N, C-alpha and C positions, 0 to 999 in steps of 0.2 A: 535231617538234611533237607527235606522238602521245603520247610518254611524258609530256610536260608536261601535256597534256589529261588523261591518266590520273591523274596525281598530283593535279590540281585536283579531279577527280571524287571521289577518295578523301578529300581534305580536306573537301569539302563534305558528303559522306556521314557522315564522322566527326563533324563539327560538328552535323549534324541529329540523329544518334544520341545525341550527348552532351546536347543540349538536351532531347530526348525523355526521356532517362533522368532528368535533373534534374527535369523537370516531373512525372515519374511517381513520384518519390521521396516517399513519405508514411509517417508514423507513424500507424497506424490504432488508435484508441482505442475500445474497446467494453466495455460492462459492464452490470451489473444492480444495481438498488436493492432491498434485501431487509430486511424486518422480521425482525431476527435472533431476537427472542424467540419469535415464532410460526412462523418460517421461511416467511413469506409475502412475495410481491412487493409493492412499493410503486409504484403507477402514477403517471405524470405528475409525477414529482419534478423540481425545478429542478436542473440540473447547471451548476456553475461551473468554468471552466478558467482558472487564473491562471498567467501566464508569469513569467519572471525580471524583467521590466521593469514589473510592476504592471498589465499589461493583462489584462482579463477577458473571456472569451467565455462566453456563456450559451446553453444548450440545454435540452431537456426529455426525460425518459424517456417511453417510449410507454405504452400501456395494460398492457403486460406487464412493465413495469419496466426495459425495455432502452433503452440509449442508445448512440450512436456518434458519433464526430467524427474528422476527419482533421487531423493537425497536420503542419507542414513538417519536413523533415529538417534541423534546425538545431542538433543537439547541445545541447539546452536542458533546463531543469528546469521541470516543470509541477506545480501542485497541483490535483488534481481533487476537488471537494467537492459535496455535495448538501444541499439545504435542503428539509425536509418539515415542515409544520406539526405541532406536538405530538410531534415526534421529535427525537432527538439529531442533531447534525450529523456527517456522516461525511466523512473526508478521507483521500486517498491521494496519495502522492508518486510521480511517474514521471520517468524521464529519456529523452528522445528521443535519437536518434542519426542518423548519416549513412547508416545502412543502408537500402537500398531496401525499402519496404513492410514495415517492422518492425511487428508487431502487439502490442498491449498489452491484456490482459484484466483488468478490475477488478471486484471485488465491493464495493459500498458498503453496509456494514451499518449500519442505524439501529435504535435502540431507542425504545420509548415513553419520554417524558421522566420519569425518576426516577433515584435515585442507584444502585440496585442491581438486579441481575437474577439469577435462580437458573437455573443450567445444570447438568444432570446431578447435581442435589442439592447443588451448591456455589454459594455466594453470591459474586457478583463485582461489583466497581465498574464501572458503565457508563462506558466510555470507548472512543474509537476505537483501533484498532490503532496502536501506537507504531512508526512506520516509521523506519528508519535508511537513510543513503546506502549504496550497495553496498559490502559488506565493511568497513563503518565501524562504530565503536562510540561516536562522538561524538554528544552530544545536539544535534540540529539544531532550528531554530525551529519546524518542524512538530511534532516530537516533544515539544517543550517545552509546546506548547498542551495536549496531552493530559495530560502529567504535572502541569501546574498544576491540572487538574481532580481528579486523584488526590490531590494535596496538599490541596486544599480539603476533600475528604471526610475525610481523615485528621485534618485540623486541626479538623474539626467533631466527630468521634467520637474523643475522646482516648485511649480504651482499645482502639481497634481495632488489630489486627495483620494484616498481609497478606503473601501470597507473590506476588512478581512473577515470572511464568512466561513464558519466551520459547520459541517453537517454530519450527522450520524445516520446509521440505519435504525430500524425500529426495534431492534432486539435489546431489551433492557428497560430499566425503570425510566420513565419519561423525565422526571425531575433530575435524575442523575445524568442523563444524556444531555439535557440542556446545560447543566452546570459544567460538565466535562468539556463540551464544545466551546462554551464561553471562556473557560480557563485556557483552553488551547489557543483560541483566537487572541486572547489578551497576552499570552506568552509570546506569540509572533509579533504583536504590536510592540511589546516591551523590547524585543530584540532589535527591531528597526529603530525605535526611539533611542535606545542605548548606543546605537551606531551613529546617531546624529540627525535622524529624521524628526522634524517637529511633531509633537504629539497631536497637534490640531489637524495634521494631515492624515492621521490613521485612526479609523474607527474599528473596534473589535466587536464582532457579533457572533454568538453561538446560537444556532438554530435547532440543535438537537435533531429530532426526527420530524420536525414540523413542515419541512419542505422536501418531501420525497419526490424522486423523479419517475417513480413507477408505482405499481399497485401494491408494493410490499409493506403494507401497514402492519401494525402489531397484530399478531395472531394469524396472519396470512402466510401460508407455506410458499417460500420462494427459494430459488437456487442461490448458491453462494455468489454467483456472478451478478445476479440481480441486486442482492444486498450490497455488493461492492459499488454499484453505481450510485448508491445513496451516501456512502462514506466518502466525503470529499471536502476539499478546501478551495475557496475562490477568493481572488483578489480583484474586486470589482472597482473600476474607476468611477468615482463620483463626480470628479471635476478635473 
Protein backbone atom coordinates (compact mmCIF):
# COMPACT_ATOMS: atom_id res chain seq x y z
CA UNK A 1 0.00 0.00 0.00
CA UNK A 2 2.79 2.42 0.87
CA UNK A 3 4.38 2.37 -2.62
CA UNK A 4 0.96 3.18 -4.11
CA UNK A 5 0.50 6.11 -1.73
CA UNK A 6 3.99 7.37 -2.61
CA UNK A 7 3.20 7.24 -6.33
CA UNK A 8 -0.07 9.12 -5.80
CA UNK A 9 1.73 11.84 -3.83
CA UNK A 10 4.28 12.20 -6.63
CA UNK A 11 1.53 12.49 -9.23
CA UNK A 12 -0.35 15.12 -7.21
CA UNK A 13 2.83 17.16 -6.64
CA UNK A 14 3.72 16.91 -10.32
CA UNK A 15 0.26 18.16 -11.29
CA UNK A 16 0.41 21.07 -8.85
CA UNK A 17 3.89 22.03 -10.05
CA UNK A 18 2.75 21.81 -13.67
CA UNK A 19 -0.25 24.02 -13.02
CA UNK A 20 1.89 26.54 -11.13
CA UNK A 21 4.39 26.66 -13.98
CA UNK A 22 1.63 27.21 -16.54
CA UNK A 23 0.07 29.97 -14.48
CA UNK A 24 3.47 31.60 -13.95
CA UNK A 25 4.35 31.59 -17.65
CA UNK A 26 4.18 35.16 -18.93
CA UNK A 27 5.61 37.20 -21.77
CA UNK A 28 6.54 40.45 -20.08
CA UNK A 29 6.27 43.46 -22.40
CA UNK A 30 7.84 46.71 -21.27
CA UNK A 31 8.89 49.81 -23.12
CA UNK A 32 9.18 53.54 -23.41
CA UNK A 33 7.63 56.19 -25.70
CA UNK A 34 10.15 58.74 -26.96
CA UNK A 35 10.03 61.88 -29.09
CA UNK A 36 12.83 60.80 -31.41
CA UNK A 37 13.52 64.26 -32.79
CA UNK A 38 14.34 65.88 -29.44
CA UNK A 39 15.11 62.60 -27.62
CA UNK A 40 12.49 63.41 -24.98
CA UNK A 41 10.06 61.09 -23.23
CA UNK A 42 6.36 61.24 -24.11
CA UNK A 43 4.24 60.84 -20.96
CA UNK A 44 0.78 59.27 -20.76
CA UNK A 45 0.69 57.92 -24.33
CA UNK A 46 -2.05 55.44 -25.19
CA UNK A 47 -0.65 51.95 -25.92
CA UNK A 48 -2.58 49.45 -28.06
CA UNK A 49 -1.83 45.71 -28.12
CA UNK A 50 -3.45 43.86 -31.06
CA UNK A 51 -3.40 40.06 -31.14
CA UNK A 52 -3.75 37.63 -34.07
CA UNK A 53 -7.54 37.54 -33.76
CA UNK A 54 -8.28 41.26 -33.90
CA UNK A 55 -8.61 41.70 -30.14
CA UNK A 56 -7.18 44.93 -28.73
CA UNK A 57 -5.88 45.64 -25.23
CA UNK A 58 -5.32 49.27 -24.28
CA UNK A 59 -3.08 50.67 -21.56
CA UNK A 60 -1.23 53.94 -20.87
CA UNK A 61 2.37 54.97 -20.44
CA UNK A 62 3.16 56.64 -17.14
CA UNK A 63 4.52 60.15 -16.53
CA UNK A 64 8.00 58.95 -17.47
CA UNK A 65 6.89 57.43 -20.77
CA UNK A 66 7.16 53.85 -19.48
CA UNK A 67 4.59 51.11 -20.00
CA UNK A 68 4.35 47.41 -19.25
CA UNK A 69 1.90 44.60 -19.76
CA UNK A 70 1.97 40.81 -19.32
CA UNK A 71 0.85 38.58 -22.18
CA UNK A 72 0.18 34.83 -22.02
CA UNK A 73 2.57 32.19 -23.31
CA UNK A 74 0.55 31.51 -26.44
CA UNK A 75 3.16 31.44 -29.21
CA UNK A 76 1.33 34.37 -30.83
CA UNK A 77 1.98 37.52 -32.84
CA UNK A 78 1.17 40.94 -31.39
CA UNK A 79 1.29 44.48 -32.76
CA UNK A 80 2.23 47.09 -30.16
CA UNK A 81 1.44 50.67 -31.15
CA UNK A 82 1.10 54.08 -29.57
CA UNK A 83 -1.16 57.04 -30.19
CA UNK A 84 0.00 60.53 -29.24
CA UNK A 85 -1.80 63.67 -30.38
CA UNK A 86 0.21 65.68 -32.93
CA UNK A 87 2.79 62.88 -33.30
CA UNK A 88 3.25 60.06 -35.77
CA UNK A 89 2.02 56.61 -34.82
CA UNK A 90 4.70 54.12 -33.78
CA UNK A 91 4.23 50.39 -34.33
CA UNK A 92 6.30 47.37 -33.29
CA UNK A 93 5.81 43.69 -34.01
CA UNK A 94 6.60 41.03 -31.38
CA UNK A 95 6.25 37.27 -31.18
CA UNK A 96 5.39 35.64 -27.88
CA UNK A 97 6.55 32.13 -27.12
CA UNK A 98 5.99 29.24 -24.75
CA UNK A 99 9.14 30.20 -22.83
CA UNK A 100 8.49 30.96 -19.18
CA UNK A 101 8.86 34.63 -18.26
CA UNK A 102 10.29 35.79 -21.59
CA UNK A 103 10.87 39.56 -21.57
CA UNK A 104 10.42 41.96 -24.48
CA UNK A 105 11.80 45.50 -24.38
CA UNK A 106 10.36 48.02 -26.87
CA UNK A 107 11.16 51.59 -27.78
CA UNK A 108 8.25 53.34 -29.49
CA UNK A 109 9.71 56.31 -31.38
CA UNK A 110 7.32 59.08 -32.40
CA UNK A 111 7.99 62.28 -34.32
CA UNK A 112 6.12 65.58 -34.51
CA UNK A 113 3.76 65.27 -37.46
CA UNK A 114 5.55 66.30 -40.64
CA UNK A 115 7.12 64.55 -43.61
CA UNK A 116 10.83 64.89 -42.86
CA UNK A 117 13.24 65.07 -39.97
CA UNK A 118 16.93 65.96 -39.96
CA UNK A 119 19.21 63.63 -38.01
CA UNK A 120 22.97 64.21 -37.89
CA UNK A 121 22.75 66.54 -40.85
CA UNK A 122 20.82 64.07 -43.03
CA UNK A 123 17.22 64.52 -44.09
CA UNK A 124 15.00 61.48 -43.58
CA UNK A 125 11.43 60.57 -44.36
CA UNK A 126 9.53 60.23 -41.09
CA UNK A 127 8.29 56.66 -40.88
CA UNK A 128 8.25 53.96 -38.23
CA UNK A 129 10.91 51.29 -38.36
CA UNK A 130 10.04 48.66 -40.98
CA UNK A 131 9.99 45.39 -39.03
CA UNK A 132 10.33 41.95 -40.59
CA UNK A 133 9.49 38.58 -39.13
CA UNK A 134 12.57 36.85 -37.61
CA UNK A 135 15.17 35.98 -40.29
CA UNK A 136 12.60 36.77 -42.99
CA UNK A 137 12.80 39.16 -45.97
CA UNK A 138 9.13 39.17 -47.03
CA UNK A 139 7.09 42.37 -46.76
CA UNK A 140 4.49 41.68 -44.07
CA UNK A 141 1.29 43.73 -43.53
CA UNK A 142 2.85 45.83 -40.77
CA UNK A 143 5.88 46.68 -42.92
CA UNK A 144 3.60 47.55 -45.83
CA UNK A 145 1.86 50.24 -43.76
CA UNK A 146 5.17 52.05 -43.34
CA UNK A 147 6.24 51.58 -46.95
CA UNK A 148 2.97 53.06 -48.19
CA UNK A 149 3.89 56.24 -46.30
CA UNK A 150 7.27 56.30 -48.04
CA UNK A 151 5.56 55.75 -51.39
CA UNK A 152 3.20 58.67 -50.76
CA UNK A 153 6.16 61.00 -50.09
CA UNK A 154 8.04 59.82 -53.20
CA UNK A 155 4.89 60.15 -55.26
CA UNK A 156 4.49 63.72 -54.02
CA UNK A 157 8.10 64.82 -54.67
CA UNK A 158 8.79 63.37 -58.10
CA UNK A 159 12.47 64.35 -58.24
CA UNK A 160 13.32 62.92 -54.84
CA UNK A 161 15.88 60.13 -54.56
CA UNK A 162 16.36 58.10 -51.38
CA UNK A 163 18.59 55.48 -49.82
CA UNK A 164 16.84 52.71 -47.91
CA UNK A 165 19.30 51.81 -45.16
CA UNK A 166 18.84 48.79 -42.89
CA UNK A 167 20.87 48.19 -39.74
CA UNK A 168 21.11 45.35 -37.25
CA UNK A 169 22.52 44.95 -33.77
CA UNK A 170 25.81 43.09 -33.33
CA UNK A 171 24.37 39.77 -32.19
CA UNK A 172 25.03 37.16 -34.86
CA UNK A 173 27.41 36.34 -37.67
CA UNK A 174 28.68 39.53 -39.37
CA UNK A 175 28.31 38.19 -42.92
CA UNK A 176 24.81 36.93 -42.20
CA UNK A 177 23.74 40.30 -40.74
CA UNK A 178 25.12 42.18 -43.77
CA UNK A 179 23.30 39.86 -46.17
CA UNK A 180 20.05 39.94 -44.20
CA UNK A 181 19.92 43.74 -43.96
CA UNK A 182 20.81 44.05 -47.66
CA UNK A 183 18.01 41.68 -48.64
CA UNK A 184 15.53 43.55 -46.46
CA UNK A 185 16.54 46.89 -47.95
CA UNK A 186 16.16 45.41 -51.44
CA UNK A 187 12.74 43.98 -50.54
CA UNK A 188 11.59 47.49 -49.55
CA UNK A 189 13.03 48.98 -52.75
CA UNK A 190 11.28 46.32 -54.85
CA UNK A 191 7.99 47.09 -53.14
CA UNK A 192 8.25 50.79 -54.05
CA UNK A 193 9.39 50.04 -57.60
CA UNK A 194 6.54 47.58 -58.12
CA UNK A 195 4.12 50.35 -57.09
CA UNK A 196 5.51 52.64 -59.80
CA UNK A 197 8.55 54.44 -58.35
CA UNK A 198 11.44 54.56 -60.84
CA UNK A 199 14.26 52.26 -59.79
CA UNK A 200 16.81 55.05 -60.27
CA UNK A 201 15.18 56.92 -57.38
CA UNK A 202 15.71 54.17 -54.82
CA UNK A 203 19.03 52.79 -53.53
CA UNK A 204 19.02 49.80 -51.16
CA UNK A 205 21.84 49.41 -48.66
CA UNK A 206 22.23 46.89 -45.86
CA UNK A 207 24.78 47.91 -43.26
CA UNK A 208 24.51 44.97 -40.88
CA UNK A 209 26.13 45.98 -37.58
CA UNK A 210 28.74 48.30 -39.12
CA UNK A 211 27.07 51.54 -37.99
CA UNK A 212 26.07 51.03 -34.38
CA UNK A 213 24.63 53.98 -32.46
CA UNK A 214 26.20 52.99 -29.15
CA UNK A 215 28.92 50.88 -27.55
CA UNK A 216 27.16 47.54 -28.07
CA UNK A 217 29.73 45.90 -30.32
CA UNK A 218 30.05 42.15 -30.67
CA UNK A 219 30.92 40.60 -27.32
CA UNK A 220 29.91 43.66 -25.27
CA UNK A 221 27.15 42.99 -22.73
CA UNK A 222 24.27 45.42 -23.33
CA UNK A 223 20.65 45.69 -22.31
CA UNK A 224 17.92 44.74 -24.77
CA UNK A 225 16.96 48.42 -24.96
CA UNK A 226 20.43 49.37 -26.15
CA UNK A 227 20.48 46.60 -28.75
CA UNK A 228 17.10 47.81 -30.02
CA UNK A 229 18.58 51.23 -30.74
CA UNK A 230 20.82 49.62 -33.36
CA UNK A 231 18.10 47.60 -35.13
CA UNK A 232 16.58 50.20 -37.42
CA UNK A 233 15.59 51.21 -40.93
CA UNK A 234 16.20 54.66 -42.38
CA UNK A 235 14.86 56.34 -45.52
CA UNK A 236 17.50 58.97 -46.21
CA UNK A 237 16.85 61.71 -48.76
CA UNK A 238 19.76 61.94 -51.19
CA UNK A 239 18.26 64.46 -53.56
